[in-house]
N, CA, C, O and the ligand as a Tripos MOL2 file, in Angstrom:
@<TRIPOS>MOLECULE
protein
  321   319    81     0     0
PROTEIN
NO_CHARGES

@<TRIPOS>ATOM
      1 N         120.5890   99.4720  146.6130 N.3       1 MET1
      2 CA        120.6950   98.0090  146.4890 C.3       1 MET1
      3 C         120.1970   97.5740  145.1130 C.2       1 MET1
      4 O         119.1710   98.0520  144.6270 O.2       1 MET1
      5 N         120.9270   96.6780  144.5090 N.am      2 THR2
      6 CA        120.5250   96.2090  143.1820 C.3       2 THR2
      7 C         119.2670   95.3620  143.2790 C.2       2 THR2
      8 O         118.9920   94.7570  144.3150 O.2       2 THR2
      9 N         118.5240   95.3240  142.2150 N.am      3 ASN3
     10 CA        117.2520   94.6140  142.2160 C.3       3 ASN3
     11 C         117.4050   93.2200  141.6230 C.2       3 ASN3
     12 O         116.7510   92.8790  140.6370 O.2       3 ASN3
     13 N         118.2770   92.4160  142.2350 N.am      4 ILE4
     14 CA        118.4650   91.0470  141.7620 C.3       4 ILE4
     15 C         117.6530   90.0810  142.6040 C.2       4 ILE4
     16 O         117.6510   88.8800  142.3370 O.2       4 ILE4
     17 N         116.9700   90.5820  143.6080 N.am      5 HIS5
     18 CA        116.2270   89.7090  144.5090 C.3       5 HIS5
     19 C         114.8620   89.3840  143.9400 C.2       5 HIS5
     20 O         114.1920   90.2410  143.3630 O.2       5 HIS5
     21 N         114.4600   88.1420  144.1080 N.am      6 ASN6
     22 CA        113.1350   87.7260  143.6720 C.3       6 ASN6
     23 C         112.3280   87.3310  144.8920 C.2       6 ASN6
     24 O         112.4190   86.2030  145.3780 O.2       6 ASN6
     25 N         111.5400   88.2740  145.3790 N.am      7 THR7
     26 CA        110.7310   88.0070  146.5640 C.3       7 THR7
     27 C         109.2840   87.7160  146.1920 C.2       7 THR7
     28 O         108.4280   87.5550  147.0620 O.2       7 THR7
     29 N         109.0240   87.6520  144.9020 N.am      8 GLU8
     30 CA        107.6550   87.4190  144.4620 C.3       8 GLU8
     31 C         107.2030   86.0120  144.8350 C.2       8 GLU8
     32 O         107.9110   85.0350  144.5930 O.2       8 GLU8
     33 N         106.0340   85.9240  145.4170 N.am      9 ARG9
     34 CA        105.4910   84.6330  145.8110 C.3       9 ARG9
     35 C         104.9350   83.8970  144.6070 C.2       9 ARG9
     36 O         104.2560   84.4810  143.7630 O.2       9 ARG9
     37 N         105.2350   82.5950  144.5380 N.am     10 LYS10
     38 CA        104.7160   81.7660  143.4470 C.3      10 LYS10
     39 C         103.4120   81.1160  143.9030 C.2      10 LYS10
     40 O         103.2020   80.9250  145.1010 O.2      10 LYS10
     41 N         102.5350   80.7750  142.9590 N.am     11 PRO11
     42 CA        101.2000   80.2590  143.3190 C.3      11 PRO11
     43 C         101.2360   79.0050  144.2050 C.2      11 PRO11
     44 O         100.3760   78.8450  145.0710 O.2      11 PRO11
     45 N         102.2100   78.1210  144.0010 N.am     12 ASN12
     46 CA        102.2350   76.8640  144.7600 C.3      12 ASN12
     47 C         103.1910   76.8960  145.9500 C.2      12 ASN12
     48 O         103.4960   75.8530  146.5300 O.2      12 ASN12
     49 N         103.6640   78.0860  146.3150 N.am     13 ASP13
     50 CA        104.5870   78.1940  147.4440 C.3      13 ASP13
     51 C         103.9300   77.7270  148.7350 C.2      13 ASP13
     52 O         102.7710   78.0360  149.0090 O.2      13 ASP13
     53 N         104.6960   76.9730  149.5230 N.am     14 ASN14
     54 CA        104.2830   76.7120  150.8950 C.3      14 ASN14
     55 C         105.1510   77.5770  151.8010 C.2      14 ASN14
     56 O         106.0040   78.3210  151.3160 O.2      14 ASN14
     57 N         104.9410   77.4860  153.1040 N.am     15 ILE15
     58 CA        105.6540   78.3710  154.0240 C.3      15 ILE15
     59 C         107.1700   78.1400  153.9690 C.2      15 ILE15
     60 O         107.9500   79.0790  154.1260 O.2      15 ILE15
     61 N         107.5840   76.8760  153.7420 N.am     16 SER16
     62 CA        109.0150   76.5880  153.6300 C.3      16 SER16
     63 C         109.6300   77.2800  152.4220 C.2      16 SER16
     64 O         110.7560   77.7700  152.4910 O.2      16 SER16
     65 N         108.8940   77.3210  151.3140 N.am     17 ASP17
     66 CA        109.3800   78.0180  150.1190 C.3      17 ASP17
     67 C         109.5360   79.5080  150.4000 C.2      17 ASP17
     68 O         110.5190   80.1280  149.9920 O.2      17 ASP17
     69 N         108.5720   80.0640  151.0890 N.am     18 VAL18
     70 CA        108.6060   81.4980  151.3870 C.3      18 VAL18
     71 C         109.7920   81.8250  152.2830 C.2      18 VAL18
     72 O         110.5090   82.7980  152.0480 O.2      18 VAL18
     73 N         109.9960   80.9970  153.3230 N.am     19 ILE19
     74 CA        111.1200   81.2200  154.2420 C.3      19 ILE19
     75 C         112.4420   81.0190  153.5190 C.2      19 ILE19
     76 O         113.3670   81.8160  153.6810 O.2      19 ILE19
     77 N         112.5390   79.9490  152.7140 N.am     20 ALA20
     78 CA        113.7760   79.6770  151.9860 C.3      20 ALA20
     79 C         114.1130   80.8200  151.0440 C.2      20 ALA20
     80 O         115.2720   81.2240  150.9480 O.2      20 ALA20
     81 N         113.1120   81.3470  150.3480 N.am     21 ARG21
     82 CA        113.3580   82.4550  149.4240 C.3      21 ARG21
     83 C         113.8080   83.6960  150.1800 C.2      21 ARG21
     84 O         114.6990   84.4120  149.7230 O.2      21 ARG21
     85 N         113.2010   83.9540  151.3300 N.am     22 GLN22
     86 CA        113.5830   85.1230  152.1160 C.3      22 GLN22
     87 C         115.0150   84.9880  152.6310 C.2      22 GLN22
     88 O         115.8030   85.9300  152.5510 O.2      22 GLN22
     89 N         115.3480   83.7880  153.1670 N.am     23 GLU23
     90 CA        116.7030   83.5720  153.6840 C.3      23 GLU23
     91 C         117.7340   83.6390  152.5620 C.2      23 GLU23
     92 O         118.8190   84.1910  152.7450 O.2      23 GLU23
     93 N         117.3960   83.0770  151.4050 N.am     24 PHE24
     94 CA        118.2790   83.1510  150.2460 C.3      24 PHE24
     95 C         118.5590   84.6100  149.8910 C.2      24 PHE24
     96 O         119.7080   85.0010  149.6890 O.2      24 PHE24
     97 N         117.5110   85.3930  149.8210 N.am     25 ASN25
     98 CA        117.6770   86.8090  149.4730 C.3      25 ASN25
     99 C         118.4390   87.5720  150.5440 C.2      25 ASN25
    100 O         119.2400   88.4560  150.2390 O.2      25 ASN25
    101 N         118.1810   87.2190  151.8180 N.am     26 ASP26
    102 CA        118.8940   87.8710  152.9160 C.3      26 ASP26
    103 C         120.4000   87.6440  152.7950 C.2      26 ASP26
    104 O         121.1890   88.5620  153.0180 O.2      26 ASP26
    105 N         120.7980   86.4120  152.4380 N.am     27 LEU27
    106 CA        122.2190   86.1020  152.2720 C.3      27 LEU27
    107 C         122.7790   86.7320  151.0030 C.2      27 LEU27
    108 O         123.8790   87.2850  151.0070 O.2      27 LEU27
    109 N         122.0200   86.6450  149.9270 N.am     28 LEU28
    110 CA        122.4800   87.1660  148.6350 C.3      28 LEU28
    111 C         122.8170   88.6480  148.7160 C.2      28 LEU28
    112 O         123.7070   89.1300  148.0150 O.2      28 LEU28
    113 N         122.1060   89.3620  149.5690 N.am     29 ALA29
    114 CA        122.3250   90.8020  149.7070 C.3      29 ALA29
    115 C         123.7260   91.1300  150.2030 C.2      29 ALA29
    116 O         124.1740   92.2680  150.0630 O.2      29 ALA29
    117 N         124.4370   90.1420  150.7880 N.am     30 HIS30
    118 CA        125.7570   90.4040  151.3760 C.3      30 HIS30
    119 C         126.9050   89.8210  150.5570 C.2      30 HIS30
    120 O         128.0480   89.8390  151.0140 O.2      30 HIS30
    121 N         126.6330   89.3100  149.3690 N.am     31 VAL31
    122 CA        127.7010   88.7880  148.5140 C.3      31 VAL31
    123 C         128.7090   89.9020  148.2350 C.2      31 VAL31
    124 O         128.3420   91.0020  147.8200 O.2      31 VAL31
    125 N         129.9810   89.5960  148.4700 N.am     32 GLY32
    126 CA        131.0430   90.5620  148.2240 C.3      32 GLY32
    127 C         131.2970   91.5190  149.3730 C.2      32 GLY32
    128 O         132.1880   92.3640  149.2930 O.2      32 GLY32
    129 N         130.5150   91.3950  150.4510 N.am     33 HIS33
    130 CA        130.6930   92.2780  151.5980 C.3      33 HIS33
    131 C         131.7270   91.7050  152.5680 C.2      33 HIS33
    132 O         132.0940   90.5320  152.4940 O.2      33 HIS33
    133 N         132.1810   92.5590  153.4710 N.am     34 ASP34
    134 CA        133.1330   92.1800  154.5130 C.3      34 ASP34
    135 C         132.3510   91.5320  155.6540 C.2      34 ASP34
    136 O         131.7410   92.2250  156.4690 O.2      34 ASP34
    137 N         132.3740   90.1790  155.7080 N.am     35 VAL35
    138 CA        131.5900   89.4260  156.6830 C.3      35 VAL35
    139 C         132.5300   88.7920  157.7130 C.2      35 VAL35
    140 O         133.5610   88.2240  157.3530 O.2      35 VAL35
    141 N         132.1670   88.8940  158.9890 N.am     36 GLU36
    142 CA        132.9800   88.3160  160.0580 C.3      36 GLU36
    143 C         132.1130   87.4870  160.9990 C.2      36 GLU36
    144 O         130.9100   87.7200  161.1260 O.2      36 GLU36
    145 N         132.7450   86.5160  161.6550 N.am     37 ILE37
    146 CA        132.0930   85.7770  162.7310 C.3      37 ILE37
    147 C         132.6910   86.2730  164.0330 C.2      37 ILE37
    148 O         133.9060   86.2320  164.2290 O.2      37 ILE37
    149 N         131.8280   86.7420  164.9210 N.am     38 VAL38
    150 CA        132.2670   87.3850  166.1560 C.3      38 VAL38
    151 C         131.5910   86.7140  167.3440 C.2      38 VAL38
    152 O         130.4070   86.3830  167.2910 O.2      38 VAL38
    153 N         132.3620   86.5150  168.4280 N.am     39 ALA39
    154 CA        131.8190   85.9530  169.6600 C.3      39 ALA39
    155 C         131.7240   87.0470  170.7140 C.2      39 ALA39
    156 O         132.5930   87.9140  170.8140 O.2      39 ALA39
    157 N         130.6450   86.9880  171.5010 N.am     40 TYR40
    158 CA        130.4340   87.9430  172.5800 C.3      40 TYR40
    159 C         130.3020   87.1950  173.8940 C.2      40 TYR40
    160 O         129.7030   86.1210  173.9480 O.2      40 TYR40
    161 N         130.8570   87.7590  174.9400 N.am     41 GLY41
    162 CA        130.7530   87.1060  176.2310 C.3      41 GLY41
    163 C         131.6000   87.7980  177.2660 C.2      41 GLY41
    164 O         131.8410   89.0020  177.1840 O.2      41 GLY41
    165 N         132.0560   87.0300  178.2480 N.am     42 LYS42
    166 CA        132.7820   87.6010  179.3820 C.3      42 LYS42
    167 C         134.1800   88.0740  179.0020 C.2      42 LYS42
    168 O         134.6670   89.0740  179.5280 O.2      42 LYS42
    169 N         134.8310   87.3440  178.0760 N.am     43 GLU43
    170 CA        136.1840   87.7190  177.6870 C.3      43 GLU43
    171 C         136.1130   88.7890  176.6080 C.2      43 GLU43
    172 O         135.0350   89.0630  176.0800 O.2      43 GLU43
    173 N         137.2370   89.3920  176.2780 N.am     44 PRO44
    174 CA        137.1890   90.4760  175.2850 C.3      44 PRO44
    175 C         136.5510   90.0160  173.9740 C.2      44 PRO44
    176 O         136.7590   88.8890  173.5230 O.2      44 PRO44
    177 N         135.7740   90.9130  173.3790 N.am     45 TYR45
    178 CA        135.1540   90.6130  172.1000 C.3      45 TYR45
    179 C         136.2340   90.5170  171.0280 C.2      45 TYR45
    180 O         137.3560   90.9880  171.2110 O.2      45 TYR45
    181 N         135.8840   89.9160  169.9410 N.am     46 GLY46
    182 CA        136.7930   89.9210  168.8090 C.3      46 GLY46
    183 C         137.1870   88.5490  168.3720 C.2      46 GLY46
    184 O         136.4340   87.5890  168.5390 O.2      46 GLY46
    185 N         138.3550   88.4500  167.8150 N.am     47 LYS47
    186 CA        138.7690   87.2270  167.1400 C.3      47 LYS47
    187 C         139.5670   86.2870  168.0270 C.2      47 LYS47
    188 O         139.8200   85.1440  167.6480 O.2      47 LYS47
    189 N         139.9690   86.7590  169.2160 N.am     48 GLU48
    190 CA        140.7670   85.8950  170.0730 C.3      48 GLU48
    191 C         139.9330   84.6890  170.5050 C.2      48 GLU48
    192 O         138.7460   84.8220  170.8030 O.2      48 GLU48
    193 N         140.5600   83.5140  170.5370 N.am     49 PRO49
    194 CA        139.8010   82.3440  170.9820 C.3      49 PRO49
    195 C         139.4190   82.4820  172.4490 C.2      49 PRO49
    196 O         140.1720   83.0350  173.2510 O.2      49 PRO49
    197 N         138.2630   81.9800  172.7810 N.am     50 PHE50
    198 CA        137.8080   82.0050  174.1610 C.3      50 PHE50
    199 C         138.3950   80.7990  174.8850 C.2      50 PHE50
    200 O         138.3670   79.6820  174.3680 O.2      50 PHE50
    201 N         138.9320   81.0300  176.0920 N.am     51 ALA51
    202 CA        139.5390   79.9560  176.8560 C.3      51 ALA51
    203 C         138.4960   78.9720  177.3390 C.2      51 ALA51
    204 O         138.7690   77.7780  177.4700 O.2      51 ALA51
    205 N         137.2860   79.4790  177.6070 N.am     52 ASN52
    206 CA        136.2250   78.6390  178.1430 C.3      52 ASN52
    207 C         134.9420   78.9230  177.3670 C.2      52 ASN52
    208 O         134.4150   80.0360  177.4000 O.2      52 ASN52
    209 N         134.4510   77.9100  176.6750 N.am     53 VAL53
    210 CA        133.2650   78.1040  175.8360 C.3      53 VAL53
    211 C         132.0720   78.5730  176.6620 C.2      53 VAL53
    212 O         131.1960   79.2620  176.1400 O.2      53 VAL53
    213 N         132.0230   78.2100  177.9450 N.am     54 ALA54
    214 CA        130.9100   78.6390  178.8010 C.3      54 ALA54
    215 C         130.9080   80.1580  179.0000 C.2      54 ALA54
    216 O         129.9100   80.7210  179.4500 O.2      54 ALA54
    217 N         132.0250   80.8270  178.6650 N.am     55 ASN55
    218 CA        132.0900   82.2840  178.7680 C.3      55 ASN55
    219 C         131.5820   82.9960  177.5230 C.2      55 ASN55
    220 O         131.4750   84.2230  177.5010 O.2      55 ASN55
    221 N         131.2690   82.2260  176.4880 N.am     56 VAL56
    222 CA        130.7530   82.8170  175.2540 C.3      56 VAL56
    223 C         129.2370   82.8870  175.3510 C.2      56 VAL56
    224 O         128.5750   81.8540  175.4540 O.2      56 VAL56
    225 N         128.6840   84.0850  175.3190 N.am     57 ALA57
    226 CA        127.2360   84.2600  175.4170 C.3      57 ALA57
    227 C         126.5540   84.1030  174.0680 C.2      57 ALA57
    228 O         125.4470   83.5710  173.9770 O.2      57 ALA57
    229 N         127.2290   84.5740  173.0140 N.am     58 ASN58
    230 CA        126.5890   84.6380  171.7070 C.3      58 ASN58
    231 C         127.6650   84.6210  170.6360 C.2      58 ASN58
    232 O         128.7460   85.1810  170.8200 O.2      58 ASN58
    233 N         127.3650   83.9780  169.5220 N.am     59 VAL59
    234 CA        128.2480   84.0340  168.3530 C.3      59 VAL59
    235 C         127.4100   84.5010  167.1650 C.2      59 VAL59
    236 O         126.2680   84.0770  166.9880 O.2      59 VAL59
    237 N         127.9940   85.3740  166.3640 N.am     60 ALA60
    238 CA        127.2140   86.0050  165.3110 C.3      60 ALA60
    239 C         128.0120   86.1230  164.0190 C.2      60 ALA60
    240 O         129.2220   86.3470  164.0360 O.2      60 ALA60
    241 N         127.3140   85.9700  162.9030 N.am     61 ILE61
    242 CA        127.8540   86.2940  161.5820 C.3      61 ILE61
    243 C         127.3740   87.7070  161.2800 C.2      61 ILE61
    244 O         126.1740   87.9670  161.1880 O.2      61 ILE61
    245 N         128.3360   88.6150  161.1280 N.am     62 GLU62
    246 CA        127.9850   90.0260  160.9590 C.3      62 GLU62
    247 C         128.5760   90.5850  159.6680 C.2      62 GLU62
    248 O         129.6770   90.2210  159.2540 O.2      62 GLU62
    249 N         127.8160   91.4740  159.0510 N.am     63 CYS63
    250 CA        128.3060   92.1690  157.8660 C.3      63 CYS63
    251 C         128.8500   93.5210  158.3010 C.2      63 CYS63
    252 O         128.1190   94.3630  158.8220 O.2      63 CYS63
    253 N         130.1470   93.7120  158.0780 N.am     64 MET64
    254 CA        130.8040   94.9500  158.4780 C.3      64 MET64
    255 C         130.4310   96.1000  157.5400 C.2      64 MET64
    256 O         130.5290   97.2660  157.9220 O.2      64 MET64
    257 N         130.0100   95.7810  156.3310 N.am     65 ASP65
    258 CA        129.6200   96.8310  155.3760 C.3      65 ASP65
    259 C         128.2200   97.3680  155.6750 C.2      65 ASP65
    260 O         127.9580   98.5610  155.5200 O.2      65 ASP65
    261 N         127.3180   96.4690  156.1070 N.am     66 CYS66
    262 CA        125.9200   96.8690  156.3600 C.3      66 CYS66
    263 C         125.6460   97.1210  157.8410 C.2      66 CYS66
    264 O         124.5640   97.5850  158.2020 O.2      66 CYS66
    265 N         126.6360   96.8140  158.7130 N.am     67 PHE67
    266 CA        126.4370   96.8880  160.1640 C.3      67 PHE67
    267 C         125.2090   96.0890  160.5720 C.2      67 PHE67
    268 O         124.3430   96.5750  161.2980 O.2      67 PHE67
    269 N         125.1510   94.8340  160.0820 N.am     68 THR68
    270 CA        123.9900   93.9830  160.2770 C.3      68 THR68
    271 C         124.4160   92.6290  160.8100 C.2      68 THR68
    272 O         125.4300   92.0790  160.3800 O.2      68 THR68
    273 N         123.6410   92.0870  161.7510 N.am     69 VAL69
    274 CA        123.8110   90.7000  162.1600 C.3      69 VAL69
    275 C         123.0540   89.8350  161.1530 C.2      69 VAL69
    276 O         121.8350   89.9350  161.0160 O.2      69 VAL69
    277 N         123.8050   88.9880  160.4540 N.am     70 ILE70
    278 CA        123.1910   88.1290  159.4420 C.3      70 ILE70
    279 C         122.5530   86.9120  160.1110 C.2      70 ILE70
    280 O         121.4650   86.4720  159.7370 O.2      70 ILE70
    281 N         123.2570   86.3860  161.1050 N.am     71 TYR71
    282 CA        122.7820   85.1900  161.8090 C.3      71 TYR71
    283 C         123.4730   85.1510  163.1590 C.2      71 TYR71
    284 O         124.6460   85.5100  163.2580 O.2      71 TYR71
    285 N         122.7720   84.7230  164.2020 N.am     72 ASP72
    286 CA        123.4470   84.5590  165.4860 C.3      72 ASP72
    287 C         122.7620   83.4910  166.3200 C.2      72 ASP72
    288 O         121.6070   83.1280  166.0940 O.2      72 ASP72
    289 N         123.5150   83.0050  167.2900 N.am     73 ARG73
    290 CA        123.0080   82.0050  168.2200 C.3      73 ARG73
    291 C         123.5100   82.3230  169.6190 C.2      73 ARG73
    292 O         124.6840   82.6450  169.8080 O.2      73 ARG73
    293 N         122.6070   82.2310  170.6110 N.am     74 ASP74
    294 CA        123.0120   82.2990  172.0060 C.3      74 ASP74
    295 C         123.5420   80.9400  172.4180 C.2      74 ASP74
    296 O         123.1220   79.9080  171.8950 O.2      74 ASP74
    297 N         124.4790   80.9550  173.3740 N.am     75 ASN75
    298 CA        125.0330   79.7150  173.9150 C.3      75 ASN75
    299 C         124.1060   79.1930  175.0190 C.2      75 ASN75
    300 O         123.9470   79.8500  176.0470 O.2      75 ASN75
    301 N         123.5000   78.0300  174.8200 N.am     76 PRO76
    302 CA        122.5940   77.5090  175.8580 C.3      76 PRO76
    303 C         123.3260   77.1560  177.1490 C.2      76 PRO76
    304 O         122.7000   76.9890  178.1950 O.2      76 PRO76
    305 N         124.6490   77.0440  177.0760 N.am     77 ASP77
    306 CA        125.4450   76.6760  178.2470 C.3      77 ASP77
    307 C         126.1820   77.8590  178.8540 C.2      77 ASP77
    308 O         127.0620   77.6800  179.6960 O.2      77 ASP77
    309 N         125.8240   79.0800  178.4250 N.am     78 TYR78
    310 CA        126.4750   80.2920  178.9430 C.3      78 TYR78
    311 C         126.0650   80.5320  180.3800 C.2      78 TYR78
    312 O         124.8880   80.4380  180.7270 O.2      78 TYR78
    313 N         127.0570   80.8460  181.2230 N.am     79 HIS79
    314 CA        126.7920   81.1650  182.6100 C.3      79 HIS79
    315 C         127.2040   82.6040  182.8660 C.2      79 HIS79
    316 O         128.3930   82.9120  182.9370 O.2      79 HIS79
    317 N         126.2280   83.4780  183.0050 N.am     80 ALA80
    318 CA        126.4950   84.9090  183.1670 C.3      80 ALA80
    319 C         127.1890   85.2010  184.4890 C.2      80 ALA80
    320 O         127.4870   86.3580  184.7870 O.2      80 ALA80
    321 ZN        126.2500   93.3790  153.8470 Zn       81 ZN81
@<TRIPOS>BOND
     1     1     2 1
     2     2     3 1
     3     3     4 2
     4     3     5 am
     5     5     6 1
     6     6     7 1
     7     7     8 2
     8     7     9 am
     9     9    10 1
    10    10    11 1
    11    11    12 2
    12    11    13 am
    13    13    14 1
    14    14    15 1
    15    15    16 2
    16    15    17 am
    17    17    18 1
    18    18    19 1
    19    19    20 2
    20    19    21 am
    21    21    22 1
    22    22    23 1
    23    23    24 2
    24    23    25 am
    25    25    26 1
    26    26    27 1
    27    27    28 2
    28    27    29 am
    29    29    30 1
    30    30    31 1
    31    31    32 2
    32    31    33 am
    33    33    34 1
    34    34    35 1
    35    35    36 2
    36    35    37 am
    37    37    38 1
    38    38    39 1
    39    39    40 2
    40    39    41 am
    41    41    42 1
    42    42    43 1
    43    43    44 2
    44    43    45 am
    45    45    46 1
    46    46    47 1
    47    47    48 2
    48    47    49 am
    49    49    50 1
    50    50    51 1
    51    51    52 2
    52    51    53 am
    53    53    54 1
    54    54    55 1
    55    55    56 2
    56    55    57 am
    57    57    58 1
    58    58    59 1
    59    59    60 2
    60    59    61 am
    61    61    62 1
    62    62    63 1
    63    63    64 2
    64    63    65 am
    65    65    66 1
    66    66    67 1
    67    67    68 2
    68    67    69 am
    69    69    70 1
    70    70    71 1
    71    71    72 2
    72    71    73 am
    73    73    74 1
    74    74    75 1
    75    75    76 2
    76    75    77 am
    77    77    78 1
    78    78    79 1
    79    79    80 2
    80    79    81 am
    81    81    82 1
    82    82    83 1
    83    83    84 2
    84    83    85 am
    85    85    86 1
    86    86    87 1
    87    87    88 2
    88    87    89 am
    89    89    90 1
    90    90    91 1
    91    91    92 2
    92    91    93 am
    93    93    94 1
    94    94    95 1
    95    95    96 2
    96    95    97 am
    97    97    98 1
    98    98    99 1
    99    99   100 2
   100    99   101 am
   101   101   102 1
   102   102   103 1
   103   103   104 2
   104   103   105 am
   105   105   106 1
   106   106   107 1
   107   107   108 2
   108   107   109 am
   109   109   110 1
   110   110   111 1
   111   111   112 2
   112   111   113 am
   113   113   114 1
   114   114   115 1
   115   115   116 2
   116   115   117 am
   117   117   118 1
   118   118   119 1
   119   119   120 2
   120   119   121 am
   121   121   122 1
   122   122   123 1
   123   123   124 2
   124   123   125 am
   125   125   126 1
   126   126   127 1
   127   127   128 2
   128   127   129 am
   129   129   130 1
   130   130   131 1
   131   131   132 2
   132   131   133 am
   133   133   134 1
   134   134   135 1
   135   135   136 2
   136   135   137 am
   137   137   138 1
   138   138   139 1
   139   139   140 2
   140   139   141 am
   141   141   142 1
   142   142   143 1
   143   143   144 2
   144   143   145 am
   145   145   146 1
   146   146   147 1
   147   147   148 2
   148   147   149 am
   149   149   150 1
   150   150   151 1
   151   151   152 2
   152   151   153 am
   153   153   154 1
   154   154   155 1
   155   155   156 2
   156   155   157 am
   157   157   158 1
   158   158   159 1
   159   159   160 2
   160   159   161 am
   161   161   162 1
   162   162   163 1
   163   163   164 2
   164   163   165 am
   165   165   166 1
   166   166   167 1
   167   167   168 2
   168   167   169 am
   169   169   170 1
   170   170   171 1
   171   171   172 2
   172   171   173 am
   173   173   174 1
   174   174   175 1
   175   175   176 2
   176   175   177 am
   177   177   178 1
   178   178   179 1
   179   179   180 2
   180   179   181 am
   181   181   182 1
   182   182   183 1
   183   183   184 2
   184   183   185 am
   185   185   186 1
   186   186   187 1
   187   187   188 2
   188   187   189 am
   189   189   190 1
   190   190   191 1
   191   191   192 2
   192   191   193 am
   193   193   194 1
   194   194   195 1
   195   195   196 2
   196   195   197 am
   197   197   198 1
   198   198   199 1
   199   199   200 2
   200   199   201 am
   201   201   202 1
   202   202   203 1
   203   203   204 2
   204   203   205 am
   205   205   206 1
   206   206   207 1
   207   207   208 2
   208   207   209 am
   209   209   210 1
   210   210   211 1
   211   211   212 2
   212   211   213 am
   213   213   214 1
   214   214   215 1
   215   215   216 2
   216   215   217 am
   217   217   218 1
   218   218   219 1
   219   219   220 2
   220   219   221 am
   221   221   222 1
   222   222   223 1
   223   223   224 2
   224   223   225 am
   225   225   226 1
   226   226   227 1
   227   227   228 2
   228   227   229 am
   229   229   230 1
   230   230   231 1
   231   231   232 2
   232   231   233 am
   233   233   234 1
   234   234   235 1
   235   235   236 2
   236   235   237 am
   237   237   238 1
   238   238   239 1
   239   239   240 2
   240   239   241 am
   241   241   242 1
   242   242   243 1
   243   243   244 2
   244   243   245 am
   245   245   246 1
   246   246   247 1
   247   247   248 2
   248   247   249 am
   249   249   250 1
   250   250   251 1
   251   251   252 2
   252   251   253 am
   253   253   254 1
   254   254   255 1
   255   255   256 2
   256   255   257 am
   257   257   258 1
   258   258   259 1
   259   259   260 2
   260   259   261 am
   261   261   262 1
   262   262   263 1
   263   263   264 2
   264   263   265 am
   265   265   266 1
   266   266   267 1
   267   267   268 2
   268   267   269 am
   269   269   270 1
   270   270   271 1
   271   271   272 2
   272   271   273 am
   273   273   274 1
   274   274   275 1
   275   275   276 2
   276   275   277 am
   277   277   278 1
   278   278   279 1
   279   279   280 2
   280   279   281 am
   281   281   282 1
   282   282   283 1
   283   283   284 2
   284   283   285 am
   285   285   286 1
   286   286   287 1
   287   287   288 2
   288   287   289 am
   289   289   290 1
   290   290   291 1
   291   291   292 2
   292   291   293 am
   293   293   294 1
   294   294   295 1
   295   295   296 2
   296   295   297 am
   297   297   298 1
   298   298   299 1
   299   299   300 2
   300   299   301 am
   301   301   302 1
   302   302   303 1
   303   303   304 2
   304   303   305 am
   305   305   306 1
   306   306   307 1
   307   307   308 2
   308   307   309 am
   309   309   310 1
   310   310   311 1
   311   311   312 2
   312   311   313 am
   313   313   314 1
   314   314   315 1
   315   315   316 2
   316   315   317 am
   317   317   318 1
   318   318   319 1
   319   319   320 2
@<TRIPOS>SUBSTRUCTURE
     1 MET1         2 RESIDUE 1 A MET
     2 THR2         6 RESIDUE 1 A THR
     3 ASN3        10 RESIDUE 1 A ASN
     4 ILE4        14 RESIDUE 1 A ILE
     5 HIS5        18 RESIDUE 1 A HIS
     6 ASN6        22 RESIDUE 1 A ASN
     7 THR7        26 RESIDUE 1 A THR
     8 GLU8        30 RESIDUE 1 A GLU
     9 ARG9        34 RESIDUE 1 A ARG
    10 LYS10       38 RESIDUE 1 A LYS
    11 PRO11       42 RESIDUE 1 A PRO
    12 ASN12       46 RESIDUE 1 A ASN
    13 ASP13       50 RESIDUE 1 A ASP
    14 ASN14       54 RESIDUE 1 A ASN
    15 ILE15       58 RESIDUE 1 A ILE
    16 SER16       62 RESIDUE 1 A SER
    17 ASP17       66 RESIDUE 1 A ASP
    18 VAL18       70 RESIDUE 1 A VAL
    19 ILE19       74 RESIDUE 1 A ILE
    20 ALA20       78 RESIDUE 1 A ALA
    21 ARG21       82 RESIDUE 1 A ARG
    22 GLN22       86 RESIDUE 1 A GLN
    23 GLU23       90 RESIDUE 1 A GLU
    24 PHE24       94 RESIDUE 1 A PHE
    25 ASN25       98 RESIDUE 1 A ASN
    26 ASP26      102 RESIDUE 1 A ASP
    27 LEU27      106 RESIDUE 1 A LEU
    28 LEU28      110 RESIDUE 1 A LEU
    29 ALA29      114 RESIDUE 1 A ALA
    30 HIS30      118 RESIDUE 1 A HIS
    31 VAL31      122 RESIDUE 1 A VAL
    32 GLY32      126 RESIDUE 1 A GLY
    33 HIS33      130 RESIDUE 1 A HIS
    34 ASP34      134 RESIDUE 1 A ASP
    35 VAL35      138 RESIDUE 1 A VAL
    36 GLU36      142 RESIDUE 1 A GLU
    37 ILE37      146 RESIDUE 1 A ILE
    38 VAL38      150 RESIDUE 1 A VAL
    39 ALA39      154 RESIDUE 1 A ALA
    40 TYR40      158 RESIDUE 1 A TYR
    41 GLY41      162 RESIDUE 1 A GLY
    42 LYS42      166 RESIDUE 1 A LYS
    43 GLU43      170 RESIDUE 1 A GLU
    44 PRO44      174 RESIDUE 1 A PRO
    45 TYR45      178 RESIDUE 1 A TYR
    46 GLY46      182 RESIDUE 1 A GLY
    47 LYS47      186 RESIDUE 1 A LYS
    48 GLU48      190 RESIDUE 1 A GLU
    49 PRO49      194 RESIDUE 1 A PRO
    50 PHE50      198 RESIDUE 1 A PHE
    51 ALA51      202 RESIDUE 1 A ALA
    52 ASN52      206 RESIDUE 1 A ASN
    53 VAL53      210 RESIDUE 1 A VAL
    54 ALA54      214 RESIDUE 1 A ALA
    55 ASN55      218 RESIDUE 1 A ASN
    56 VAL56      222 RESIDUE 1 A VAL
    57 ALA57      226 RESIDUE 1 A ALA
    58 ASN58      230 RESIDUE 1 A ASN
    59 VAL59      234 RESIDUE 1 A VAL
    60 ALA60      238 RESIDUE 1 A ALA
    61 ILE61      242 RESIDUE 1 A ILE
    62 GLU62      246 RESIDUE 1 A GLU
    63 CYS63      250 RESIDUE 1 A CYS
    64 MET64      254 RESIDUE 1 A MET
    65 ASP65      258 RESIDUE 1 A ASP
    66 CYS66      262 RESIDUE 1 A CYS
    67 PHE67      266 RESIDUE 1 A PHE
    68 THR68      270 RESIDUE 1 A THR
    69 VAL69      274 RESIDUE 1 A VAL
    70 ILE70      278 RESIDUE 1 A ILE
    71 TYR71      282 RESIDUE 1 A TYR
    72 ASP72      286 RESIDUE 1 A ASP
    73 ARG73      290 RESIDUE 1 A ARG
    74 ASP74      294 RESIDUE 1 A ASP
    75 ASN75      298 RESIDUE 1 A ASN
    76 PRO76      302 RESIDUE 1 A PRO
    77 ASP77      306 RESIDUE 1 A ASP
    78 TYR78      310 RESIDUE 1 A TYR
    79 HIS79      314 RESIDUE 1 A HIS
    80 ALA80      318 RESIDUE 1 A ALA
    81 ZN81       321 GROUP 0 **** ****
């Protein structure tokens, strides 16, 4: 991995600055990568639209190059 990330803490950083810098670096690491948004749930996984949103358990932004979940959210209205 290239060393373009700046994770060094600055003297006046507050917790929001630290989190923002970490999230910025987390995203920056995937620039140029094959990124997809994928839904998981009762219906087949993948790109097909879900007929019923209540059947979607989780949606995730994933990097196919790093095999990493960049960001995801569970559906609060999912019924298993
Ligand atoms: Zn990546």
